Backbone as CSV, one residue per row, in Angstrom:
resi,resn,N_x,N_y,N_z,CA_x,CA_y,CA_z,C_x,C_y,C_z
1,UNK,-21.241,4.118,-36.407,-22.682,3.772,-36.620,-23.408,5.352,-37.320
2,UNK,-24.007,4.616,-38.782,-24.742,5.612,-38.897,-26.395,5.247,-38.626
3,UNK,-26.623,6.779,-38.500,-28.026,6.361,-38.403,-29.408,7.466,-39.798
4,UNK,-29.956,6.854,-40.514,-30.446,7.531,-42.127,-32.674,7.237,-41.508
5,UNK,-32.416,8.742,-41.896,-34.246,9.213,-41.395,-35.502,9.022,-42.376
6,UNK,-35.911,8.558,-42.513,-37.269,7.987,-43.657,-38.567,8.982,-43.094
7,UNK,-38.827,10.127,-43.861,-40.412,10.090,-43.472,-41.113,10.007,-43.779
8,UNK,-41.994,9.768,-43.406,-43.393,9.384,-43.915,-45.032,10.438,-42.952
9,UNK,-45.794,9.851,-44.094,-47.239,10.856,-43.617,-47.195,10.484,-42.023
10,UNK,-47.213,9.191,-41.800,-47.665,8.566,-39.772,-46.786,7.968,-39.697
11,UNK,-45.528,7.950,-40.014,-44.337,7.002,-40.199,-43.143,7.782,-40.388
12,UNK,-42.153,7.802,-39.270,-40.791,7.865,-39.015,-39.636,6.668,-39.023
13,UNK,-39.342,6.892,-40.052,-37.716,5.451,-39.626,-36.619,5.347,-39.641
14,UNK,-36.264,4.900,-38.360,-35.196,5.728,-38.337,-34.142,4.158,-38.767
15,UNK,-32.841,3.763,-39.464,-31.870,3.636,-40.132,-30.587,3.818,-39.384
16,UNK,-30.586,1.950,-38.400,-29.473,2.514,-37.202,-28.410,1.000,-38.049
17,UNK,-27.265,1.527,-38.849,-26.039,0.838,-38.503,-24.908,0.794,-38.621
18,UNK,-24.839,-0.550,-37.595,-22.801,-0.079,-36.848,-22.921,-1.014,-35.715
19,UNK,-22.560,-0.242,-34.549,-22.425,0.120,-33.501,-23.474,1.109,-32.260
20,UNK,-24.380,0.527,-31.596,-24.515,2.192,-31.081,-24.023,2.019,-29.417
21,UNK,-21.995,2.583,-28.943,-22.143,1.742,-28.344,-21.476,2.827,-27.832
22,UNK,-20.799,3.882,-26.430,-20.979,4.830,-26.002,-20.184,5.498,-26.640
23,UNK,-18.745,5.217,-27.401,-18.714,6.357,-28.081,-19.412,6.683,-28.954
24,UNK,-20.416,5.946,-30.066,-21.343,7.017,-30.670,-22.290,7.212,-30.673
25,UNK,-22.292,7.250,-28.644,-23.896,7.600,-28.199,-24.486,9.138,-28.422
26,UNK,-23.489,9.894,-28.640,-22.889,11.029,-28.240,-23.726,11.518,-30.124
27,UNK,-23.354,10.773,-30.668,-23.749,11.510,-32.051,-25.528,11.187,-32.501
28,UNK,-25.424,9.642,-31.580,-26.898,9.357,-32.376,-27.492,10.322,-31.183
29,UNK,-27.738,10.566,-30.615,-28.090,11.838,-29.272,-28.439,12.523,-29.939
30,UNK,-27.997,14.134,-30.974,-27.902,14.559,-31.956,-28.739,14.134,-33.291
31,UNK,-27.831,13.152,-34.057,-28.564,12.875,-34.897,-30.497,12.599,-34.779
32,UNK,-31.041,12.157,-34.031,-32.082,11.261,-33.168,-32.702,12.744,-32.992
33,UNK,-32.862,14.000,-33.590,-34.275,15.058,-32.948,-34.868,14.516,-33.988
34,UNK,-34.677,14.994,-35.307,-35.479,14.439,-36.521,-36.656,13.356,-35.969
35,UNK,-36.412,12.686,-35.166,-36.854,11.621,-34.990,-38.102,11.722,-33.882
36,UNK,-37.700,12.476,-32.172,-38.053,13.318,-31.022,-39.204,13.798,-31.901
37,UNK,-39.080,14.796,-32.810,-39.572,15.970,-33.626,-41.325,15.651,-34.419
38,UNK,-41.024,14.263,-34.644,-42.059,13.769,-34.998,-42.723,12.443,-34.471
39,UNK,-42.470,12.484,-32.309,-42.398,11.477,-32.044,-44.591,10.906,-31.150
40,UNK,-44.780,12.017,-32.165,-46.125,11.817,-32.381,-46.931,10.634,-33.547
41,UNK,-46.048,10.295,-34.161,-46.247,9.577,-35.176,-45.394,7.969,-34.971
42,UNK,-46.160,6.752,-36.073,-45.247,5.304,-36.160,-43.923,5.593,-35.700
43,UNK,-43.296,4.982,-35.159,-41.943,5.098,-35.551,-40.950,3.997,-34.734
44,UNK,-40.242,3.370,-36.207,-39.628,2.489,-36.067,-38.475,3.040,-36.055
45,UNK,-37.394,2.166,-35.152,-36.421,1.469,-34.956,-35.756,0.329,-36.399
46,UNK,-35.517,1.100,-37.085,-34.894,-0.462,-37.952,-33.754,-0.753,-37.944
47,UNK,-32.838,-1.991,-37.239,-31.939,-2.493,-35.996,-31.581,-3.559,-37.251
48,UNK,-32.055,-4.279,-38.088,-31.377,-5.347,-38.898,-29.771,-5.220,-39.138
49,UNK,-29.591,-3.871,-39.303,-27.738,-3.760,-39.853,-26.696,-3.008,-38.846
50,UNK,-27.490,-2.828,-37.084,-27.170,-2.726,-35.955,-25.956,-3.988,-35.721
51,UNK,-24.975,-3.570,-35.035,-23.735,-4.729,-34.527,-24.271,-5.372,-33.402
52,UNK,-24.719,-3.876,-32.192,-23.936,-3.830,-31.001,-25.272,-3.115,-30.393
53,UNK,-25.412,-2.498,-29.058,-26.312,-1.054,-29.030,-25.809,-1.601,-27.286
54,UNK,-24.907,-0.564,-26.970,-24.847,-0.141,-25.318,-25.927,-0.230,-23.997
55,UNK,-25.843,-0.183,-23.100,-26.452,0.386,-21.985,-26.369,2.228,-22.593
56,UNK,-25.622,2.694,-22.966,-25.873,4.480,-23.494,-26.799,4.065,-24.311
57,UNK,-26.912,3.490,-24.825,-27.437,3.248,-26.285,-29.100,2.586,-26.424
58,UNK,-29.660,1.916,-25.241,-30.548,1.846,-24.923,-31.786,2.857,-24.271
59,UNK,-30.535,3.805,-23.221,-30.960,4.738,-22.717,-31.122,6.358,-23.916
60,UNK,-31.089,6.275,-24.525,-31.463,6.797,-26.289,-33.268,5.556,-26.519
61,UNK,-32.986,4.956,-27.107,-34.030,3.761,-27.216,-35.312,4.773,-26.394
62,UNK,-34.624,4.372,-25.065,-35.755,4.859,-24.126,-36.347,6.320,-24.081
63,UNK,-35.687,7.559,-24.349,-36.170,8.844,-24.620,-36.524,9.112,-26.006
64,UNK,-36.385,8.157,-26.521,-37.207,8.439,-27.915,-38.657,7.661,-27.257
65,UNK,-39.433,6.386,-27.320,-39.927,6.236,-26.827,-40.517,6.650,-25.155
66,UNK,-40.073,7.363,-24.799,-40.260,8.802,-23.399,-41.613,8.871,-24.221
67,UNK,-40.708,10.286,-25.334,-41.196,11.590,-25.949,-42.433,10.458,-26.749
68,UNK,-42.514,9.397,-27.555,-43.705,9.462,-27.962,-44.545,8.913,-27.360
69,UNK,-44.324,8.248,-26.520,-45.926,7.928,-25.435,-45.818,9.721,-24.845
70,UNK,-45.669,10.138,-25.021,-45.698,11.723,-24.491,-46.391,12.322,-25.296
71,UNK,-46.156,12.226,-26.830,-46.603,13.079,-27.944,-48.149,12.087,-28.610
72,UNK,-48.079,10.612,-28.155,-49.279,10.507,-28.833,-48.832,8.739,-29.772
73,UNK,-47.534,9.262,-30.204,-46.936,8.102,-30.741,-46.391,6.518,-30.648
74,UNK,-46.223,5.724,-31.287,-45.435,4.895,-30.876,-44.243,3.753,-31.466
75,UNK,-43.407,3.217,-30.588,-42.231,2.873,-30.586,-42.625,1.376,-31.381
76,UNK,-41.487,0.976,-32.772,-41.508,-0.608,-33.524,-39.611,-0.674,-33.424
77,UNK,-39.545,-1.417,-32.685,-37.926,-2.447,-32.790,-38.029,-3.022,-33.883
78,UNK,-37.791,-3.246,-35.661,-37.300,-3.829,-36.631,-36.248,-4.491,-36.844
79,UNK,-36.217,-6.175,-36.950,-34.709,-6.650,-37.747,-32.893,-7.649,-36.469
80,UNK,-34.397,-6.644,-35.177,-32.770,-6.449,-35.053,-32.118,-8.079,-34.460
81,UNK,-30.443,-8.263,-34.520,-30.223,-9.311,-34.286,-30.266,-10.197,-33.098
82,UNK,-30.206,-11.717,-32.930,-29.889,-11.981,-31.499,-29.306,-11.423,-30.249
83,UNK,-28.197,-10.590,-31.115,-27.835,-10.833,-29.674,-27.900,-8.851,-29.998
84,UNK,-27.871,-8.233,-30.658,-28.192,-6.849,-29.880,-30.577,-7.149,-29.188
85,UNK,-31.781,-8.567,-29.652,-32.185,-8.322,-28.870,-32.019,-8.851,-27.640
86,UNK,-31.054,-9.868,-27.445,-31.084,-10.202,-25.980,-30.705,-9.380,-25.079
87,UNK,-29.154,-8.220,-25.947,-29.475,-7.475,-24.340,-31.064,-6.354,-24.427
88,UNK,-31.537,-6.779,-24.879,-32.641,-5.791,-24.531,-33.411,-7.027,-23.748
89,UNK,-33.293,-9.120,-23.960,-34.151,-9.380,-23.340,-33.263,-9.180,-21.717
90,UNK,-32.532,-9.414,-20.868,-30.928,-8.992,-20.511,-31.348,-8.468,-19.770
91,UNK,-32.061,-6.613,-19.688,-31.921,-6.176,-19.706,-33.743,-5.776,-19.135
92,UNK,-34.114,-7.480,-19.366,-35.747,-6.340,-19.259,-36.316,-5.336,-20.420
93,UNK,-35.677,-4.903,-21.173,-36.608,-4.038,-22.309,-37.588,-5.458,-22.781
94,UNK,-37.811,-5.587,-23.294,-38.395,-5.855,-24.341,-39.364,-6.416,-23.950
95,UNK,-40.142,-5.883,-22.952,-41.540,-6.100,-22.425,-41.485,-4.245,-22.285
96,UNK,-40.500,-3.559,-23.004,-41.391,-2.088,-23.543,-41.620,-1.267,-25.081
97,UNK,-41.219,-2.269,-25.797,-40.525,-2.162,-27.230,-41.252,-3.408,-27.254
98,UNK,-42.279,-2.722,-28.761,-42.689,-3.698,-29.955,-41.705,-3.779,-31.028
99,UNK,-41.909,-5.035,-31.176,-40.322,-5.872,-32.046,-41.615,-6.624,-32.882
100,UNK,-40.831,-6.523,-34.391,-40.636,-7.309,-35.403,-39.799,-8.323,-36.613
101,UNK,-40.382,-8.461,-37.773,-38.917,-9.254,-38.156,-38.843,-8.342,-39.176
Protein backbone atom coordinates (compact mmCIF):
# COMPACT_ATOMS: atom_id res chain seq x y z
CA UNK A 1 0.00 0.00 0.00
CA UNK A 2 1.22 3.46 -0.86
CA UNK A 3 -0.30 6.83 0.09
CA UNK A 4 0.73 10.01 -1.69
CA UNK A 5 -0.71 13.29 -0.43
CA UNK A 6 -1.19 16.44 -2.50
CA UNK A 7 -2.12 19.58 -0.60
CA UNK A 8 -3.76 22.53 -2.39
CA UNK A 9 -5.40 25.73 -1.16
CA UNK A 10 -8.79 24.26 -0.27
CA UNK A 11 -8.35 20.55 -1.02
CA UNK A 12 -6.10 17.78 0.24
CA UNK A 13 -5.97 14.65 -1.92
CA UNK A 14 -4.75 11.26 -0.81
CA UNK A 15 -3.80 8.91 -3.65
CA UNK A 16 -4.05 5.34 -2.39
CA UNK A 17 -2.37 2.51 -4.29
CA UNK A 18 -2.49 -1.22 -3.62
CA UNK A 19 -4.20 -3.13 -0.84
CA UNK A 20 -5.39 -1.35 2.30
CA UNK A 21 -5.62 -4.53 4.34
CA UNK A 22 -5.00 -5.24 8.01
CA UNK A 23 -1.24 -5.52 7.47
CA UNK A 24 -1.08 -2.11 5.75
CA UNK A 25 -3.48 -0.33 8.11
CA UNK A 26 -0.86 0.55 10.73
CA UNK A 27 1.36 2.26 8.17
CA UNK A 28 -1.64 3.99 6.56
CA UNK A 29 -2.70 5.33 9.98
CA UNK A 30 0.71 7.01 10.30
CA UNK A 31 0.84 8.16 6.68
CA UNK A 32 -2.63 9.76 6.81
CA UNK A 33 -1.70 12.25 9.57
CA UNK A 34 -1.24 15.16 7.11
CA UNK A 35 -4.78 14.50 5.89
CA UNK A 36 -6.13 14.68 9.45
CA UNK A 37 -4.17 17.89 10.04
CA UNK A 38 -6.01 19.43 7.06
CA UNK A 39 -9.46 18.04 7.90
CA UNK A 40 -11.07 21.48 7.59
CA UNK A 41 -10.47 21.30 3.83
CA UNK A 42 -12.17 19.25 1.15
CA UNK A 43 -10.60 15.79 1.42
CA UNK A 44 -10.46 13.61 -1.68
CA UNK A 45 -9.42 10.00 -1.24
CA UNK A 46 -8.44 8.87 -4.73
CA UNK A 47 -8.97 5.12 -4.74
CA UNK A 48 -8.56 4.59 -8.49
CA UNK A 49 -5.42 2.49 -7.85
CA UNK A 50 -6.67 0.81 -4.68
CA UNK A 51 -7.07 -2.94 -5.13
CA UNK A 52 -8.72 -3.90 -1.84
CA UNK A 53 -9.93 -2.44 1.46
CA UNK A 54 -10.42 -4.43 4.66
CA UNK A 55 -12.42 -3.60 7.76
CA UNK A 56 -9.25 -2.06 9.22
CA UNK A 57 -9.04 0.24 6.21
CA UNK A 58 -12.71 1.15 6.52
CA UNK A 59 -12.12 2.09 10.16
CA UNK A 60 -9.36 4.49 9.08
CA UNK A 61 -11.63 6.04 6.42
CA UNK A 62 -14.20 6.55 9.19
CA UNK A 63 -11.64 8.30 11.37
CA UNK A 64 -10.83 10.67 8.50
CA UNK A 65 -14.56 11.35 8.03
CA UNK A 66 -15.03 11.94 11.78
CA UNK A 67 -12.17 14.46 11.90
CA UNK A 68 -13.44 16.21 8.76
CA UNK A 69 -16.94 16.56 10.20
CA UNK A 70 -15.52 17.93 13.46
CA UNK A 71 -13.37 20.49 11.60
CA UNK A 72 -15.95 21.54 9.00
CA UNK A 73 -14.45 19.68 6.06
CA UNK A 74 -15.86 16.91 3.90
CA UNK A 75 -14.66 13.66 2.36
CA UNK A 76 -15.11 12.41 -1.18
CA UNK A 77 -14.01 9.00 -2.42
CA UNK A 78 -12.92 9.16 -6.04
CA UNK A 79 -12.46 6.41 -8.59
CA UNK A 80 -13.23 3.38 -6.43
CA UNK A 81 -13.38 0.13 -8.40
CA UNK A 82 -16.53 -1.99 -8.33
CA UNK A 83 -14.82 -4.42 -5.93
CA UNK A 84 -13.81 -1.67 -3.49
CA UNK A 85 -17.18 0.06 -3.77
CA UNK A 86 -18.91 -3.27 -3.07
CA UNK A 87 -17.18 -3.43 0.33
CA UNK A 88 -18.57 0.02 1.14
CA UNK A 89 -22.02 -1.08 -0.04
CA UNK A 90 -22.07 -4.33 1.95
CA UNK A 91 -21.06 -2.51 5.14
CA UNK A 92 -23.51 0.35 4.59
CA UNK A 93 -20.71 2.90 4.30
CA UNK A 94 -21.93 4.25 0.95
CA UNK A 95 -24.36 6.38 2.96
CA UNK A 96 -21.46 7.96 4.86
CA UNK A 97 -19.29 9.04 1.95
CA UNK A 98 -19.73 10.88 -1.32
CA UNK A 99 -18.45 8.86 -4.31
CA UNK A 100 -17.30 10.25 -7.66
CA UNK A 101 -15.81 8.63 -10.76
